N, CA, C and O of each residue as an XYZ file, in Angstrom:
392
protein
N       0.881     -1.218      0.080
C      -0.080      0.100      0.015
C       0.819      1.296     -0.034
O       1.890      1.270      0.572
N       0.460      2.297     -0.692
C       1.356      3.494     -0.837
C       0.786      4.475      0.191
O      -0.421      4.706      0.266
N       1.738      5.060      1.005
C       1.387      6.061      2.026
C       1.500      7.491      1.532
O       2.593      7.988      1.263
N       0.423      8.104      1.425
C       0.438      9.533      0.871
C       1.128     10.457      1.790
O       1.602     11.494      1.326
N       1.240     10.170      3.131
C       1.862     11.014      4.044
C       3.405     10.978      3.927
O       4.014     12.047      3.895
N       4.039      9.849      3.864
C       5.534      9.780      3.747
C       5.966      9.416      2.275
O       7.167      9.309      2.028
N       5.061      9.229      1.332
C       5.345      9.008      0.076
C       6.119      7.743     -0.104
O       7.064      7.761     -0.893
N       5.817      6.628      0.552
C       6.629      5.387      0.443
C       5.562      4.312      0.383
O       4.418      4.527      0.784
N       5.960      3.131     -0.134
C       5.278      1.897     -0.010
C       5.339      1.296      1.331
O       6.418      1.203      1.916
N       4.187      0.864      1.872
C       4.388      0.248      3.135
C       3.468     -1.064      3.242
O       2.507     -1.238      2.492
N       3.820     -1.898      4.163
C       3.112     -3.053      4.423
C       1.851     -2.662      5.360
O       1.981     -1.975      6.373
N       0.669     -3.158      4.922
C      -0.369     -2.746      5.870
C      -1.313     -3.997      6.118
O      -1.321     -4.960      5.351
N      -2.039     -3.912      7.152
C      -2.915     -4.960      7.587
C      -4.234     -4.474      8.019
O      -4.268     -3.527      8.805
N      -5.251     -4.974      7.626
C      -6.764     -4.593      7.889
C      -7.203     -5.535      9.131
O      -6.921     -6.731      9.194
N      -7.858     -4.897     10.006
C      -8.459     -5.693     11.084
C      -9.743     -5.057     11.616
O     -10.148     -3.948     11.265
N     -10.352     -5.872     12.505
C     -11.726     -5.448     12.919
C     -11.807     -6.066     14.288
O     -11.355     -7.180     14.556
N     -12.470     -5.191     15.212
C     -12.825     -5.630     16.505
C     -14.276     -5.415     16.816
O     -14.872     -4.450     16.338
N     -14.863     -6.285     17.602
C     -16.291     -6.047     18.105
C     -16.265     -5.451     19.497
O     -15.408     -5.763     20.325
N     -17.206     -4.609     19.717
C     -17.554     -4.060     21.168
C     -18.269     -5.165     21.793
O     -17.861     -5.642     22.852
N     -19.402     -5.641     21.154
C     -20.151     -6.729     21.727
C     -20.302     -7.834     20.586
O     -20.236     -7.509     19.401
N     -20.481     -8.982     20.939
C     -20.875    -10.035     20.029
C     -22.398    -10.403     19.919
O     -23.054    -10.596     20.942
N     -22.890    -10.488     18.810
C     -24.272    -10.938     18.708
C     -24.632    -12.260     19.207
O     -23.744    -13.104     19.332
N     -25.909    -12.545     19.522
C     -26.291    -13.809     19.894
C     -26.080    -14.907     18.692
O     -25.649    -16.027     18.966
N     -26.405    -14.531     17.347
C     -26.268    -15.320     16.310
C     -25.253    -14.532     15.401
O     -25.340    -13.320     15.207
N     -24.254    -15.369     14.847
C     -23.185    -14.817     14.001
C     -23.253    -15.365     12.593
O     -23.196    -16.586     12.453
N     -23.365    -14.605     11.572
C     -23.378    -15.103     10.181
C     -22.272    -14.485      9.529
O     -22.175    -13.259      9.585
N     -21.325    -15.243      8.847
C     -20.109    -14.851      8.209
C     -20.149    -15.170      6.763
O     -20.537    -16.288      6.427
N     -19.797    -14.327      5.900
C     -19.695    -14.563      4.393
C     -18.244    -14.433      4.057
O     -17.555    -13.554      4.574
N     -17.756    -15.322      3.172
C     -16.430    -15.399      2.839
C     -16.328    -14.912      1.292
O     -16.987    -15.534      0.458
N     -15.553    -13.860      0.902
C     -15.536    -13.413     -0.392
C     -14.179    -14.337     -0.930
O     -13.048    -14.107     -0.503
N     -14.427    -15.236     -1.767
C     -13.312    -16.204     -2.159
C     -12.833    -15.837     -3.570
O     -12.864    -16.613     -4.525
N     -12.404    -14.623     -3.599
C     -11.873    -14.019     -4.879
C     -10.475    -13.367     -4.741
O     -10.177    -12.893     -3.644
N      -9.724    -13.315     -5.615
C      -8.369    -12.622     -5.610
C      -8.443    -11.735     -6.832
O      -9.193    -11.969     -7.779
N      -7.541    -10.604     -6.751
C      -7.473     -9.619     -7.806
C      -6.227    -10.073     -8.646
O      -5.155    -10.261     -8.071
N      -6.350    -10.242     -9.943
C      -5.306    -10.680    -10.799
C      -4.746     -9.427    -11.403
O      -5.384     -8.859    -12.290
N      -3.511     -8.920    -10.950
C      -2.927     -7.651    -11.454
C      -2.551     -7.711    -12.973
O      -2.500     -6.666    -13.621
N      -2.320     -8.775    -13.474
C      -2.019     -8.879    -14.864
C      -3.196     -8.760    -15.838
O      -3.056     -8.131    -16.887
N      -4.381     -9.366    -15.505
C      -5.602     -9.290    -16.295
C      -6.425     -8.190    -15.957
O      -7.259     -7.757    -16.753
N      -6.220     -7.628    -14.646
C      -7.012     -6.486    -14.127
C      -8.483     -6.958    -13.756
O      -9.434     -6.178    -13.707
N      -8.564     -8.289    -13.505
C      -9.901     -8.906    -13.149
C      -9.838     -9.690    -11.814
O      -8.803    -10.205    -11.389
N     -11.056     -9.733    -11.184
C     -11.126    -10.703    -10.060
C     -11.252    -12.123    -10.584
O     -11.902    -12.448    -11.578
N     -10.565    -12.912     -9.809
C     -10.740    -14.431    -10.112
C     -11.213    -15.217     -8.992
O     -10.810    -14.915     -7.868
N     -12.062    -16.242     -9.157
C     -12.702    -16.962     -8.141
C     -11.746    -18.020     -7.680
O     -11.131    -18.741     -8.466
N     -11.645    -18.087     -6.358
C     -10.752    -19.101     -5.785
C     -11.656    -20.356     -5.572
O     -12.754    -20.291     -5.020
N     -11.113    -21.480     -6.048
C     -11.770    -22.807     -6.031
C     -11.187    -23.930     -5.215
O     -11.578    -25.088     -5.358
N     -10.206    -23.567     -4.320
C      -9.673    -24.759     -3.579
C     -10.723    -24.943     -2.354
O     -11.493    -24.073     -1.946
N     -10.593    -26.194     -1.883
C     -11.576    -26.579     -0.799
C     -11.258    -25.828      0.494
O     -10.134    -25.391      0.739
N     -12.264    -25.707      1.273
C     -12.105    -25.015      2.670
C     -12.668    -26.077      3.663
O     -13.568    -26.861      3.363
N     -12.077    -26.026      4.826
C     -12.609    -26.713      6.136
C     -13.197    -25.792      6.985
O     -12.698    -24.671      7.082
N     -14.264    -26.123      7.664
C     -14.911    -25.255      8.603
C     -14.865    -25.869      9.951
O     -15.194    -27.051     10.043
N     -14.508    -25.231     10.982
C     -14.375    -25.683     12.245
C     -15.936    -25.809     12.830
O     -16.788    -24.977     12.518
N     -16.200    -26.861     13.651
C     -17.432    -26.967     14.197
C     -17.753    -25.859     15.348
O     -18.925    -25.643     15.660
N     -16.820    -25.258     15.886
C     -16.931    -24.210     16.820
C     -15.825    -23.083     16.530
O     -14.698    -23.332     16.102
N     -16.277    -21.915     16.804
C     -15.330    -20.691     16.581
C     -15.451    -19.705     17.892
O     -16.511    -19.243     18.314
N     -14.283    -19.504     18.389
C     -14.187    -18.589     19.598
C     -13.702    -17.249     18.897
O     -12.612    -17.085     18.349
N     -14.827    -16.236     19.036
C     -14.554    -14.971     18.548
C     -14.119    -13.946     19.654
O     -14.067    -12.741     19.405
N     -13.808    -14.470     20.891
C     -13.219    -13.580     21.956
C     -12.135    -12.788     21.579
O     -12.173    -11.585     21.836
N     -11.039    -13.345     20.928
C      -9.955    -12.554     20.546
C     -10.226    -11.430     19.662
O      -9.350    -10.569     19.582
N     -11.311    -11.293     18.975
C     -11.805    -10.289     18.135
C     -12.593     -9.148     18.852
O     -13.059     -8.212     18.203
N     -12.723     -9.241     20.130
C     -13.561     -8.168     20.836
C     -12.615     -7.163     21.469
O     -11.467     -7.476     21.784
N     -13.159     -5.855     21.662
C     -12.347     -4.834     22.271
C     -12.122     -5.208     23.742
O     -13.006     -5.629     24.488
N     -10.921     -5.020     24.052
C     -10.506     -5.182     25.528
C      -9.982     -6.530     25.710
O      -9.577     -6.877     26.819
N      -9.956     -7.381     24.626
C      -9.313     -8.641     24.762
C      -7.729     -8.509     24.901
O      -7.072     -7.830     24.112
N      -7.190     -9.184     25.926
C      -5.711     -9.304     26.272
C      -5.384    -10.626     26.072
O      -6.021    -11.504     26.654
N      -4.353    -10.920     25.223
C      -3.875    -12.270     25.118
C      -3.478    -12.934     26.406
O      -2.667    -12.428     27.181
N      -4.141    -14.206     26.626
C      -3.827    -14.850     27.846
C      -4.685    -14.603     29.029
O      -4.709    -15.374     29.989
N      -5.407    -13.490     28.947
C      -6.439    -13.039     30.022
C      -7.873    -13.320     29.640
O      -8.707    -13.373     30.543
N      -8.239    -13.506     28.376
C      -9.587    -13.461     28.046
C     -10.046    -12.134     28.054
O      -9.230    -11.253     27.781
N     -11.335    -11.799     28.346
C     -11.822    -10.539     28.547
C     -12.772    -10.155     27.229
O     -13.179    -11.011     26.443
N     -13.009     -8.971     27.134
C     -13.890     -8.486     26.135
C     -15.301     -8.812     26.442
O     -15.540     -9.647     27.315
N     -16.274     -8.209     25.783
C     -17.679     -8.266     26.165
C     -18.405     -9.117     24.994
O     -18.056     -9.147     23.814
N     -19.402     -9.743     25.535
C     -20.054    -10.669     24.394
C     -21.584    -10.658     24.573
O     -22.088    -10.507     25.686
N     -22.277    -10.812     23.504
C     -23.793    -10.938     23.601
C     -24.056    -12.351     23.413
O     -25.169    -12.774     23.726
N     -23.156    -13.160     22.930
C     -23.472    -14.634     22.658
C     -23.715    -15.447     24.008
O     -23.266    -15.016     25.070
N     -24.323    -16.444     23.949
C     -24.745    -17.204     25.111
C     -23.468    -17.876     25.681
O     -23.433    -18.048     26.900
N     -22.452    -18.260     24.950
C     -21.347    -19.008     25.448
C     -20.102    -18.049     25.663
O     -18.983    -18.559     25.607
N     -20.217    -16.830     25.880
C     -19.100    -15.964     25.914
C     -18.876    -15.487     24.407
O     -19.730    -14.774     23.880
N     -17.852    -15.836     23.785
C     -17.493    -15.667     22.447
C     -17.489    -16.826     21.623
O     -17.055    -16.758     20.472
N     -17.973    -17.986     22.149
C     -17.938    -19.358     21.437
C     -19.288    -19.545     20.653
O     -20.392    -19.422     21.182
N     -19.092    -19.829     19.440
C     -20.217    -20.126     18.478
C     -20.087    -21.414     17.887
O     -18.999    -21.864     17.529
N     -21.249    -22.064     17.766
C     -21.242    -23.447     17.164
C     -21.826    -23.354     15.772
O     -22.826    -22.687     15.503
N     -21.077    -24.127     14.841
C     -21.672    -24.106     13.501
C     -22.922    -24.750     13.291
O     -23.094    -25.879     13.750
N     -23.898    -24.116     12.595
C     -25.141    -24.827     12.281
C     -25.474    -24.921     10.791
O     -26.395    -25.640     10.402
N     -24.725    -24.196      9.961
C     -25.058    -24.303      8.520
C     -23.899    -23.773      7.633
O     -23.156    -22.901      8.083
N     -23.732    -24.251      6.449
C     -22.744    -23.771      5.490
C     -23.569    -23.879      4.232
O     -24.257    -24.835      3.875
N     -23.340    -22.523      3.518
C     -24.038    -22.339      2.149
C     -22.906    -22.199      1.230
O     -22.034    -21.363      1.469
N     -22.847    -23.019      0.104
C     -21.760    -22.870     -0.881
C     -22.374    -22.522     -2.251
O     -23.246    -23.234     -2.748
N     -21.914    -21.441     -2.838
C     -22.261    -21.059     -4.131
C     -21.410    -21.748     -5.151
O     -20.183    -21.677     -5.091
N     -22.108    -22.490     -6.193
C     -21.326    -23.383     -7.041
C     -21.048    -22.753     -8.317
O     -20.510    -23.465     -9.165
N     -21.337    -21.461     -8.631
C     -21.094    -20.861     -9.884
C     -19.566    -20.639    -10.188
O     -18.745    -20.745     -9.277
N     -19.212    -20.346    -11.404
C     -17.813    -20.174    -11.745
C     -17.447    -18.818    -11.920
O     -16.242    -18.572    -11.968
N     -18.286    -17.865    -12.028
C     -18.039    -16.471    -12.258
C     -17.627    -15.693    -10.960
O     -18.233    -15.891     -9.907
N     -16.701    -14.903    -11.042
C     -16.264    -13.834    -10.034
C     -17.218    -12.703    -10.027
O     -17.315    -12.005     -9.017
N     -17.944    -12.468    -11.107
C     -18.810    -11.317    -11.174
C     -20.252    -11.462    -10.784
O     -21.133    -10.651    -11.068
N     -20.409    -12.599    -10.088
C     -21.857    -12.804     -9.699
C     -22.708    -13.771    -10.633
O     -22.215    -14.324    -11.616
N     -23.887    -13.908    -10.276
C     -24.877    -14.741    -11.111
C     -24.575    -16.148    -11.053
O     -23.944    -16.612    -10.103
N     -25.018    -16.913    -12.085
C     -24.981    -18.287    -12.140
C     -24.152    -18.790    -13.208
O     -24.408    -19.888    -13.703
N     -23.282    -18.163    -13.569
C     -22.317    -18.556    -14.957
C     -21.599    -19.712    -14.622
O     -20.826    -20.215    -15.437
């Protein structure tokens, strides 16, 4: 990423934290990558494994490594159990059913 302030290329990382966690959590994965040569998005087709449970506590505000913490609206603190997976079978990175 290019920094306009110092006019240099820098390594950057995007992150997100939650103040509170919802009772039900729905996640959507965007399985696409930008191809700089063609200038297009390409769909990633490699298989994914989903855990049967997911602890979201480390992604809450106030979480300190090794101490737990953070606030949560979910019934098990920050722990969620997987109930469904929906997989789109199309080949197009632009949407639709191509």
